Every structure is written in structure tokens, then in C-alpha cells.
KEDO-396640 format. One record per atom (N, C-alpha, C, O): atom name; x, y, z. Coordinates in steps of 0.001 Angstrom, whole numbers, plus 500000, padded with zeros to 6 digits. Example, Ala and Ser with C-alpha at 12.3 -4.5 7.8 and 13.67 -1.06 7.14 Angstrom:
<nodes>
atome->N | X->513190 | Y->494310 | Z->507800
atome->CA | X->512300 | Y->495500 | Z->507800
atome->C | X->513200 | Y->496700 | Z->507800
atome->O | X->514236 | Y->496681 | Z->508465
atome->N | X->512850 | Y->497750 | Z->507080
atome->CA | X->513670 | Y->498940 | Z->507140
atome->C | X->512900 | Y->500030 | Z->507870
atome->O | X->513409 | Y->501138 | Z->508039
</nodes>
This chain:
<nodes>
atome->N | X->084685 | Y->564656 | Z->493989
atome->CA | X->086045 | Y->565077 | Z->494011
atome->C | X->086567 | Y->564870 | Z->495422
atome->O | X->085893 | Y->565218 | Z->496392
atome->N | X->087752 | Y->564312 | Z->495542
atome->CA | X->088401 | Y->564098 | Z->496835
atome->C | X->089621 | Y->565010 | Z->496872
atome->O | X->090459 | Y->564982 | Z->495970
atome->N | X->089711 | Y->565815 | Z->497923
atome->CA | X->090774 | Y->566819 | Z->498000
atome->C | X->091364 | Y->566851 | Z->499397
atome->O | X->090639 | Y->566746 | Z->500386
atome->N | X->092674 | Y->566996 | Z->499480
atome->CA | X->093357 | Y->567131 | Z->500766
atome->C | X->093455 | Y->568588 | Z->501177
atome->O | X->093963 | Y->569416 | Z->500421
atome->N | X->092973 | Y->568906 | Z->502369
atome->CA | X->093001 | Y->570287 | Z->502860
atome->C | X->094426 | Y->570821 | Z->502955
atome->O | X->094637 | Y->572028 | Z->502836
atome->N | X->095400 | Y->569953 | Z->503166
atome->CA | X->096800 | Y->570381 | Z->503302
atome->C | X->097522 | Y->570506 | Z->501958
atome->O | X->098740 | Y->570676 | Z->501924
atome->N | X->096785 | Y->570425 | Z->500864
atome->CA | X->097383 | Y->570568 | Z->499537
atome->C | X->097762 | Y->572033 | Z->499334
atome->O | X->096889 | Y->572878 | Z->499139
atome->N | X->099057 | Y->572335 | Z->499377
atome->CA | X->099534 | Y->573709 | Z->499259
atome->C | X->099533 | Y->574198 | Z->497810
atome->O | X->099559 | Y->575405 | Z->497572
atome->N | X->099502 | Y->573294 | Z->496850
atome->CA | X->099541 | Y->573706 | Z->495444
atome->C | X->098153 | Y->574032 | Z->494891
atome->O | X->098032 | Y->574683 | Z->493853
atome->N | X->097108 | Y->573579 | Z->495585
atome->CA | X->095746 | Y->573831 | Z->495114
atome->C | X->094828 | Y->573978 | Z->496324
atome->O | X->094439 | Y->572974 | Z->496921
atome->N | X->094473 | Y->575210 | Z->496699
atome->CA | X->093578 | Y->575407 | Z->497843
atome->C | X->092204 | Y->574776 | Z->497591
atome->O | X->091815 | Y->574558 | Z->496443
atome->N | X->091490 | Y->574491 | Z->498651
atome->CA | X->090182 | Y->573842 | Z->498546
atome->C | X->089238 | Y->574650 | Z->497655
atome->O | X->088521 | Y->574068 | Z->496840
atome->N | X->089223 | Y->575962 | Z->497792
atome->CA | X->088328 | Y->576795 | Z->496974
atome->C | X->088618 | Y->576618 | Z->495487
atome->O | X->087688 | Y->576585 | Z->494680
atome->N | X->089871 | Y->576507 | Z->495117
atome->CA | X->090235 | Y->576318 | Z->493715
atome->C | X->089875 | Y->574917 | Z->493241
atome->O | X->089519 | Y->574733 | Z->492077
atome->N | X->089960 | Y->573942 | Z->494111
atome->CA | X->089618 | Y->572566 | Z->493738
atome->C | X->088123 | Y->572428 | Z->493499
atome->O | X->087708 | Y->571667 | Z->492624
atome->N | X->087309 | Y->573148 | Z->494256
atome->CA | X->085865 | Y->573015 | Z->494149
atome->C | X->085310 | Y->573763 | Z->492955
atome->O | X->084287 | Y->573361 | Z->492402
atome->N | X->085945 | Y->574818 | Z->492551
atome->CA | X->085430 | Y->575646 | Z->491468
atome->C | X->085045 | Y->574849 | Z->490216
atome->O | X->083933 | Y->575034 | Z->489721
atome->N | X->085910 | Y->573968 | Z->489674
atome->CA | X->085500 | Y->573189 | Z->488497
atome->C | X->084353 | Y->572220 | Z->488815
atome->O | X->083502 | Y->571959 | Z->487964
atome->N | X->084338 | Y->571700 | Z->490028
atome->CA | X->083323 | Y->570727 | Z->490415
atome->C | X->081932 | Y->571305 | Z->490508
atome->O | X->080949 | Y->570574 | Z->490390
atome->N | X->081829 | Y->572601 | Z->490718
atome->CA | X->080516 | Y->573227 | Z->490827
atome->C | X->079756 | Y->573152 | Z->489507
atome->O | X->078533 | Y->573285 | Z->489487
atome->N | X->080462 | Y->572944 | Z->488424
atome->CA | X->079822 | Y->572913 | Z->487113
atome->C | X->079441 | Y->571504 | Z->486678
atome->O | X->078944 | Y->571324 | Z->485567
atome->N | X->079658 | Y->570515 | Z->487515
atome->CA | X->079322 | Y->569134 | Z->487171
atome->C | X->078116 | Y->568718 | Z->488007
atome->O | X->078182 | Y->568690 | Z->489236
atome->N | X->077031 | Y->568399 | Z->487341
atome->CA | X->075800 | Y->568022 | Z->488045
atome->C | X->076030 | Y->566806 | Z->488937
atome->O | X->076611 | Y->565814 | Z->488497
atome->N | X->075585 | Y->566877 | Z->490162
atome->CA | X->075685 | Y->565761 | Z->491091
atome->C | X->077045 | Y->565578 | Z->491735
atome->O | X->077239 | Y->564640 | Z->492508
atome->N | X->077977 | Y->566444 | Z->491435
atome->CA | X->079335 | Y->566323 | Z->491999
atome->C | X->079320 | Y->566640 | Z->493482
atome->O | X->078582 | Y->567513 | Z->493940
atome->N | X->080140 | Y->565922 | Z->494220
atome->CA | X->080328 | Y->566180 | Z->495652
atome->C | X->081796 | Y->566425 | Z->495896
atome->O | X->082649 | Y->565853 | Z->495218
atome->N | X->082095 | Y->567271 | Z->496859
atome->CA | X->083475 | Y->567530 | Z->497258
atome->C | X->083691 | Y->566908 | Z->498628
atome->O | X->082975 | Y->567209 | Z->499583
atome->N | X->084683 | Y->566041 | Z->498709
atome->CA | X->085068 | Y->565432 | Z->499981
atome->C | X->086437 | Y->565997 | Z->500329
atome->O | X->087404 | Y->565779 | Z->499599
atome->N | X->086525 | Y->566726 | Z->501449
atome->CA | X->087779 | Y->567337 | Z->501872
atome->C | X->088333 | Y->566540 | Z->503040
atome->O | X->087669 | Y->566359 | Z->504060
atome->N | X->089564 | Y->566065 | Z->502871
atome->CA | X->090228 | Y->565288 | Z->503910
atome->C | X->091178 | Y->566202 | Z->504674
atome->O | X->092141 | Y->566718 | Z->504107
atome->N | X->090907 | Y->566401 | Z->505961
atome->CA | X->091702 | Y->567327 | Z->506767
atome->C | X->093147 | Y->566879 | Z->506948
atome->O | X->094038 | Y->567713 | Z->507109
atome->N | X->093385 | Y->565576 | Z->506923
atome->CA | X->094727 | Y->565066 | Z->507199
atome->C | X->095552 | Y->564794 | Z->505940
atome->O | X->096665 | Y->564278 | Z->506043
atome->N | X->095036 | Y->565126 | Z->504764
atome->CA | X->095726 | Y->564800 | Z->503509
atome->C | X->096203 | Y->566060 | Z->502797
atome->O | X->095648 | Y->567147 | Z->502963
atome->N | X->097249 | Y->565875 | Z->502001
atome->CA | X->097776 | Y->566957 | Z->501176
atome->C | X->097638 | Y->566602 | Z->499715
atome->O | X->096634 | Y->566021 | Z->499300
atome->N | X->098651 | Y->566953 | Z->498927
atome->CA | X->098617 | Y->566731 | Z->497489
atome->C | X->098918 | Y->565277 | Z->497112
atome->O | X->098340 | Y->564745 | Z->496164
atome->N | X->099810 | Y->564647 | Z->497846
atome->CA | X->100236 | Y->563292 | Z->497511
atome->C | X->099284 | Y->562251 | Z->498084
atome->O | X->098401 | Y->562560 | Z->498884
atome->N | X->099487 | Y->561017 | Z->497655
atome->CA | X->098611 | Y->559939 | Z->498132
atome->C | X->098762 | Y->559736 | Z->499634
atome->O | X->099805 | Y->560014 | Z->500226
atome->N | X->097686 | Y->559243 | Z->500220
atome->CA | X->097680 | Y->558952 | Z->501655
atome->C | X->096666 | Y->557846 | Z->501896
atome->O | X->095857 | Y->557521 | Z->501028
atome->N | X->096726 | Y->557284 | Z->503074
atome->CA | X->095783 | Y->556219 | Z->503426
atome->C | X->094356 | Y->556766 | Z->503459
atome->O | X->093426 | Y->556092 | Z->503016
atome->N | X->094177 | Y->557971 | Z->503975
atome->CA | X->092824 | Y->558521 | Z->504041
atome->C | X->092271 | Y->558777 | Z->502639
atome->O | X->091074 | Y->558601 | Z->502413
atome->N | X->093113 | Y->559187 | Z->501699
atome->CA | X->092656 | Y->559369 | Z->500318
atome->C | X->092289 | Y->558026 | Z->499689
atome->O | X->091291 | Y->557919 | Z->498975
atome->N | X->093083 | Y->557024 | Z->499952
atome->CA | X->092800 | Y->555701 | Z->499398
atome->C | X->091449 | Y->555201 | Z->499893
atome->O | X->090645 | Y->554697 | Z->499109
atome->N | X->091197 | Y->555338 | Z->501194
atome->CA | X->089932 | Y->554881 | Z->501765
atome->C | X->088751 | Y->555702 | Z->501242
atome->O | X->087687 | Y->555151 | Z->500961
atome->N | X->088939 | Y->557012 | Z->501112
atome->CA | X->087867 | Y->557860 | Z->500575
atome->C | X->087556 | Y->557489 | Z->499133
atome->O | X->086395 | Y->557483 | Z->498726
atome->N | X->088586 | Y->557182 | Z->498367
atome->CA | X->088384 | Y->556780 | Z->496978
atome->C | X->087613 | Y->555467 | Z->496894
atome->O | X->086726 | Y->555321 | Z->496053
atome->N | X->087942 | Y->554518 | Z->497752
atome->CA | X->087218 | Y->553247 | Z->497772
atome->C | X->085749 | Y->553449 | Z->498137
atome->O | X->084868 | Y->552849 | Z->497521
atome->N | X->085479 | Y->554301 | Z->499144
atome->CA | X->084087 | Y->554582 | Z->499542
atome->C | X->083332 | Y->555264 | Z->498400
atome->O | X->082182 | Y->554924 | Z->498124
atome->N | X->083974 | Y->556221 | Z->497739
atome->CA | X->083322 | Y->556915 | Z->496619
atome->C | X->083037 | Y->555947 | Z->495481
atome->O | X->081987 | Y->556023 | Z->494843
atome->N | X->083954 | Y->555053 | Z->495231
atome->CA | X->083769 | Y->554066 | Z->494165
atome->C | X->082577 | Y->553170 | Z->494478
atome->O | X->081792 | Y->552846 | Z->493586
atome->N | X->082440 | Y->552772 | Z->495728
atome->CA | X->081302 | Y->551941 | Z->496129
atome->C | X->079987 | Y->552687 | Z->495943
atome->O | X->079017 | Y->552111 | Z->495449
atome->N | X->079940 | Y->553977 | Z->496336
atome->CA | X->078711 | Y->554772 | Z->496174
atome->C | X->078379 | Y->554972 | Z->494699
atome->O | X->077208 | Y->554950 | Z->494319
atome->N | X->079389 | Y->555163 | Z->493876
atome->CA | X->079181 | Y->555414 | Z->492458
atome->C | X->078531 | Y->554216 | Z->491788
atome->O | X->077732 | Y->554373 | Z->490865
atome->N | X->078867 | Y->553039 | Z->492242
atome->CA | X->078342 | Y->551817 | Z->491618
atome->C | X->076944 | Y->551447 | Z->492051
atome->O | X->076335 | Y->550555 | Z->491461
atome->N | X->076412 | Y->552115 | Z->493076
atome->CA | X->075057 | Y->551796 | Z->493548
atome->C | X->074008 | Y->552539 | Z->492738
atome->O | X->074186 | Y->553708 | Z->492395
atome->N | X->072903 | Y->551845 | Z->492432
atome->CA | X->071802 | Y->552536 | Z->491741
atome->C | X->071197 | Y->553600 | Z->492633
atome->O | X->071137 | Y->553428 | Z->493850
atome->N | X->070751 | Y->554689 | Z->492049
atome->CA | X->070181 | Y->555802 | Z->492837
atome->C | X->068688 | Y->555700 | Z->492895
atome->O | X->068035 | Y->556542 | Z->493510
</nodes>
């Protein structure tokens, strides 16, 4: 899960709560991002996509 720390509509604690129930889930918190799209979110999404495609 990728979450912006500046997201005023959903605090980080609330964003992580559903993720705790998914095995292997990781929470990536971006300090410079909010609710809307940003360059840092785009880059984090690309990095996560690359990791997801690699065999474990």
C-alpha cells in the first residue's frame, strides 16, 4: 500500500488498518504526498510494481 502522509481525508493509521490483514502487505508512506497524485507516488508505484513482478 502506498500512502501520502499529508492525506487529510485518511490518516496513516486508518490506511494501514486494512493492510494488516493481508499477508505480505507492506505500507509505504510518502512524507511529501497527500491524497492526490504526485510524482513521488508515481515513482513509488513503479518501484512497487517492479518488486511485485520479481520471483521471491
